[in-house]
C-alpha positions in Angstrom: 0.0 0.0 0.0 1.2 3.5 -0.7 2.3 6.0 1.9 -0.1 8.4 3.4 0.0 11.8 1.7 2.0 14.7 3.0 -1.3 16.4 3.9 -2.4 13.5 6.0 1.0 13.4 7.8 0.7 17.2 8.5 -2.7 16.6 10.0 -1.4 13.7 12.1 1.4 16.0 13.3 -1.0 18.8 14.3 -3.3 16.4 16.1 -0.3 14.9 18.0 0.9 18.3 19.1 -2.6 19.4 20.3 -3.3 16.1 21.9 0.0 15.8 23.8 -0.2 19.3 25.2 -3.8 18.9 26.2 -3.1 15.6 27.9 -0.1 17.1 29.8 -2.3 20.1 30.9 -5.0 17.7 32.2 -2.3 15.9 34.1 -1.2 19.0 35.9 1.9 19.9 33.9 2.2 23.6 32.9 2.4 24.3 29.2 5.3 26.6 29.9 7.4 23.7 31.1 9.9 22.2 28.6 8.7 18.6 28.9 5.2 18.7 27.3 6.3 20.9 24.5 9.4 18.8 23.8 7.4 15.7 23.7 4.7 17.2 21.4 7.2 18.7 18.9 9.4 15.6 19.1 6.6 13.2 18.2 5.3 15.5 15.4 8.9 15.5 13.9 9.1 11.7 14.2 5.9 11.5 12.2 7.7 13.1 9.2 10.9 10.9 9.8 8.6 7.9 9.8 7.8 8.4 6.1 11.4 7.3 5.4 12.2 5.1 8.4 8.8 3.7 9.6 9.9 1.3 12.4 12.9 3.3 13.5 10.8 6.4 14.1 8.3 4.4 16.0 10.9 2.9 18.3 12.4 6.3 18.9 8.9 7.7 19.8 8.4 4.9 22.4 11.9 5.6 23.9 11.2 9.4 24.0 7.9 8.9 25.8 9.5 6.6 28.3 12.5 8.9 28.9 10.4 11.9 29.6 8.0 10.0 31.9 10.9 8.7 33.9 12.2 12.2 34.3 8.6 13.3 35.3 8.7 16.1 32.8 5.3 15.6 31.1 2.8 14.9 33.9 0.7 11.9 34.3 -1.9 13.1 31.8 0.6 12.6 28.9 0.2 8.8 29.3 2.6 6.0 28.6 1.4 4.9 25.1 -1.3 7.0 23.7 0.8 10.1 22.6 2.4 7.8 20.0 -1.0 6.6 18.7 -0.7 8.2 15.3 2.8 7.0 14.9 1.6 3.4 15.3 -1.3 4.0 12.9 0.8 5.7 10.2 3.4 2.8 10.5 0.6 0.5 9.2 0.3 2.3 5.9 3.8 3.2 4.9 5.7 1.7 2.0 8.6 -0.4 3.1 6.6 -2.3 5.8 5.3 -5.4 4.1 1.9 -6.2 5.4 2.5 -9.3 7.6 6.1 -8.5 8.6 5.2 -4.8 9.1 2.1 -5.6 11.3 4.1 -8.0 13.4 6.9 -5.5 13.9 4.4 -2.7 14.9 2.6 -5.1 17.4 6.0 -6.2 18.8 7.1 -2.6 19.4 3.7 -1.8 21.0 4.1 -4.9 23.3 7.6 -4.0 24.3 6.5 -0.4 24.9 3.7 -1.5 27.1 5.8 -3.9 29.2 8.6 -1.3 29.6 6.0 1.3 30.7 4.5 -1.0 33.3 8.0 -2.0 34.6 9.1 1.6 34.9 5.9 2.8 36.5 6.1 0.0 39.1 9.8 -0.3 39.8 11.3 3.1 38.9 8.5 5.4 39.9 7.5 3.1 42.9 3.8 3.0 42.1 1.7 0.0 43.2 1.2 -2.8 40.7 -2.5 -2.1 40.6 -2.0 1.6 39.8 0.7 0.8 37.2 -1.5 -1.8 35.6 -4.4 0.6 35.5 -2.4 3.4 34.0 -0.6 1.3 31.3 -3.6 -1.0 30.7 -5.9 1.9 29.7 -3.3 3.1 27.3 -2.8 -0.4 26.0 -6.5 -0.9 25.3 -6.7 2.4 23.5 -3.7 1.5 21.4 -5.0 -2.0 20.6 -8.2 -0.5 19.3 -6.4 2.1 17.2 -4.1 -0.6 15.6 -7.1 -2.9 15.0 -9.0 -0.1 13.2 -5.8 0.6 11.1 -5.5 -3.0 10.2 -9.2 -3.3 9.2 -9.0 -0.2 7.1 -5.7 -1.4 5.4 -7.3 -4.8 4.7 -10.4 -3.1 3.2 -8.3 -0.8 1.0 -6.3 -3.8 -0.1 -9.4 -5.8 -1.0 -10.8 -2.8 -2.8 -7.7 -2.4 -4.9 -7.6 -6.1 -5.7 -11.3 -6.1 -6.6 -10.8 -3.1 -8.9 -7.8 -4.7 -10.6 -9.7 -8.0 -11.1 -12.7 -6.1 -12.6 -10.4 -4.2 -15.0 -8.8 -7.5 -16.0 -12.2 -9.1 -16.7 -13.4 -6.1 -18.7 -10.2 -6.1 -20.7 -10.6 -9.8 -21.4 -14.2 -9.2 -22.5 -13.1 -6.4 -24.8 -10.4 -8.6 -26.3 -12.8 -11.5 -26.9 -15.4 -9.2 -28.5 -12.9 -7.7 -30.8 -11.6 -11.2 -31.8 -15.2 -12.2 -32.5 -15.8 -9.2 -34.7 -12.4 -9.7 -36.5 -13.5 -13.3 -37.3 -16.9 -11.9 -38.6 -14.9 -9.5 -40.9 -12.7 -12.4 -42.1 -15.7 -14.6 -42.8 -17.6 -11.8 -44.6 -14.6 -10.8 -46.8 -13.7 -14.4 -47.7 -17.2 -15.3 -48.7 -17.8 -12.1 -50.7 -14.5 -12.3 -52.6 -15.1 -15.9 -53.5 -18.7 -15.3 -54.8 -17.8 -12.0 -56.5 -14.8 -13.7 -58.1 -16.9 -16.4 -59.6 -19.3 -13.9 -61.1 -16.5 -11.8 -62.5 -15.0 -15.0 -64.1 -18.4 -15.8 -65.6 -18.7 -12.2 -67.0 -15.2 -12.4 -68.5 -15.9 -15.7 -70.2 -19.3 -14.5 -71.6 -18.2 -11.0 -72.5 -17.6 -11.7 -76.2 -20.2 -14.4 -76.9 -23.1 -13.2 -74.6 -22.8 -9.6 -73.4 -26.2 -9.8 -71.7 -25.1 -12.7 -69.5 -21.8 -10.9 -68.8 -23.7 -7.8 -67.7 -26.1 -9.8 -65.5 -23.2 -11.5 -63.8 -21.5 -8.2 -63.1 -24.7 -6.7 -61.8 -25.1 -9.7 -59.4 -21.5 -9.2 -58.3 -22.2 -5.6 -57.6 -25.2 -6.4 -55.5 -23.3 -8.9 -53.4 -20.4 -6.4 -53.0 -22.9 -3.7 -51.9 -24.5 -5.9 -49.2 -21.1 -7.0 -48.0 -19.8 -3.5 -47.7 -22.7 -2.5 -45.6 -22.0 -5.4 -43.2 -18.3 -4.6 -43.1 -18.9 -0.9 -42.4 -21.0 -1.9 -39.3 -18.4 -4.3 -38.0 -15.4 -2.0 -38.7 -17.3 0.8 -36.9 -17.5 -1.3 -33.8 -13.8 -2.2 -34.0 -12.8 1.5 -34.3 -14.8 2.6 -31.2 -13.2 1.1 -28.1 -15.2 0.9 -24.9 -14.5 3.5 -22.2 -12.2 2.4 -19.5 -14.0 0.8 -16.6 -17.1 -0.1 -18.6 -18.2 -3.3 -20.2 -17.7 -3.5 -24.0 -20.7 -2.4 -26.0 -21.9 -4.7 -28.6 -24.4 -3.5 -31.1 -27.5 -5.7 -31.7 -26.0 -7.7 -34.6 -28.3 -9.9 -36.7 -27.0 -13.0 -38.4 -26.8 -12.8 -42.2 -29.9 -14.4 -43.9 -29.2 -17.9 -44.9 -31.3 -17.4 -48.0 -29.0 -14.7 -49.2 -25.9 -16.9 -48.6 -27.4 -19.8 -50.6 -28.6 -17.5 -53.3 -25.1 -16.1 -53.7 -23.7 -19.6 -54.6 -26.7 -20.3 -56.9 -25.7 -17.2 -58.9 -22.3 -18.7 -59.2 -23.8 -21.6 -61.1 -24.2 -24.1 -58.3 -27.4 -26.0 -57.5 -28.1 -25.3 -53.8 -30.7 -26.6 -51.5 -31.6 -25.0 -48.2 -33.6 -26.8 -45.5 -34.3 -25.0 -42.2 -36.2 -26.5 -39.3 -37.0 -25.4 -35.8 -37.7 -22.0 -34.2 -34.8 -19.7 -35.0 -36.0 -16.9 -32.7 -35.9 -19.3 -29.7 -32.2 -19.8 -30.2 -29.7 -17.4 -28.5 -28.2 -14.8 -30.9 -24.5 -16.1 -30.4 -25.6 -19.5 -31.5 -27.4 -18.1 -34.6 -24.4 -16.0 -35.5 -22.0 -18.9 -35.4 -24.5 -21.1 -37.3 -24.6 -18.5 -40.1 -20.8 -18.3 -40.0 -20.5 -22.1 -40.4 -22.8 -21.9 -43.5 -21.0 -19.0 -45.0 -17.5 -20.5 -44.5 -18.6 -23.9 -45.9 -20.2 -22.4 -49.0 -17.1 -20.2 -49.5 -15.0 -23.4 -49.5 -17.4 -25.1 -51.9 -17.2 -22.2 -54.4 -13.4 -21.9 -54.1 -12.2 -25.5 -53.9 -14.8 -28.2 -54.2 -15.5 -28.2 -58.0 -19.0 -29.3 -57.0 -22.3 -29.2 -58.9 -24.7 -29.3 -55.9 -24.5 -28.3 -52.3 -27.1 -28.9 -49.5 -27.5 -26.8 -46.4 -29.4 -28.3 -43.5 -30.0 -26.2 -40.4 -32.0 -27.3 -37.4 -32.6 -24.8 -34.6 -33.4 -26.3 -31.2 -32.0 -27.2 -27.8 -29.1 -28.6 -29.9 -28.6 -26.5 -33.0 -27.1 -28.5 -35.9 -25.7 -27.2 -39.2 -24.7 -29.6 -42.0 -23.3 -28.5 -45.4 -22.7 -31.3 -47.9 -21.4 -31.0 -51.5 -20.7 -33.5 -54.2 -17.3 -32.1 -55.2 -13.9 -33.7 -55.2 -13.4 -33.0 -51.5 -9.8 -31.6 -51.7 -7.5 -31.1 -48.8 -7.9 -27.3 -49.1 -11.3 -27.7 -47.5 -9.9 -28.3 -44.1 -6.5 -26.7 -44.2 -7.4 -23.0 -44.1 -7.8 -20.6 -41.2 -11.5 -20.3 -41.8 -12.6 -23.7 -40.5 -10.0 -23.7 -37.7 -11.4 -20.3 -36.5 -14.9 -21.7 -36.8 -14.0 -24.7 -34.7 -12.8 -22.4 -32.0 -16.0 -20.3 -32.1 -18.2 -23.5 -32.0 -16.1 -24.9 -29.1 -16.5 -21.6 -27.2 -20.2 -22.3 -27.2 -19.7 -25.8 -25.9 -20.2 -27.4 -29.4 -18.3 -29.5 -31.8 -17.4 -28.9 -35.5 -16.5 -31.7 -37.8 -15.2 -31.3 -41.4 -14.3 -34.3 -43.4 -14.7 -36.0 -46.8 -18.1 -37.6 -47.3 -18.6 -41.3 -48.0 -18.0 -41.8 -51.7 -17.7 -38.2 -53.1 -17.9 -34.8 -51.7 -17.3 -33.0 -48.4 -19.3 -32.5 -45.2 -19.1 -29.7 -42.7 -21.2 -30.4 -39.6 -21.5 -28.3 -36.4 -23.5 -29.1 -33.3 -24.0 -26.4 -30.6 -26.1 -26.7 -27.4 -28.5 -23.9 -26.4 
């Protein structure tokens, strides 16, 4: 824990001076006598020394009080222990006194201080044991309460700092996870769009001389796909560019999963026969599951267009307590299907929801991507 501020030390010094002089006056000592003033100023000075030498200053304070009491220069009202109360309290908060070792050292000095005070009051000043015990015991109870309060406050401050740090760490992890999810969304959208647009551009290039109308239709479809993708990317990049304020949870806009019909229609325009079958209640499924389900469909269709050399692809999606997505094609099923970053990233996203993604060659011909995610 950090040291008390200079302002707090100054306040402690002022309270010590006033308290010691008031106690001495109540004990019958005149304020014009050198003893009370010397004790008050000495303890106030030791509070400033304690900022650099915590335990040394505390030990010197105890010795100063005992020496002046032996010389009977302060009066009985000055007490044996309580004038150094704020030195004991401040020692609990200063840097350089590790929590457990520092606390043990402060308590040890207080115990030695109390025993020495009792012994001096009894043997040197020749007071009865009962009177000595009453005088030192009252001070000891007061000092014990002050140290207990200081320890409780220090523990509370330590717990507060640890809780705040833990909260900041959790929020930072949430922000990082959210940005990673959005980055994956951007990757999936770009990969799918480029694959489908590339196919339409190739169709337009091949048909430009023989069938200009078909070429124009292919280019118009590519433009429509690009326009929709740019709108989605603008929303995602906008979120990535606006970080959450420190100390607040990351803000996630209400993102809707891309329409499966649009994804399938995009590959149909590329010349593939595509079948989409959707069962179950989509609205009853949590949004994160729907987003990942759409991402699985998009990545699988992108791989079909880019790698599979397929003629037909089937997309089956079932929304329920266990949402299942299956994308099957009749292509050659090359290794490229499962070697890219897309499917590996999807497998991580599915696993984060407690599900499993499996991508493998189908029996006979083709490739199957299957994901299962619990609700």
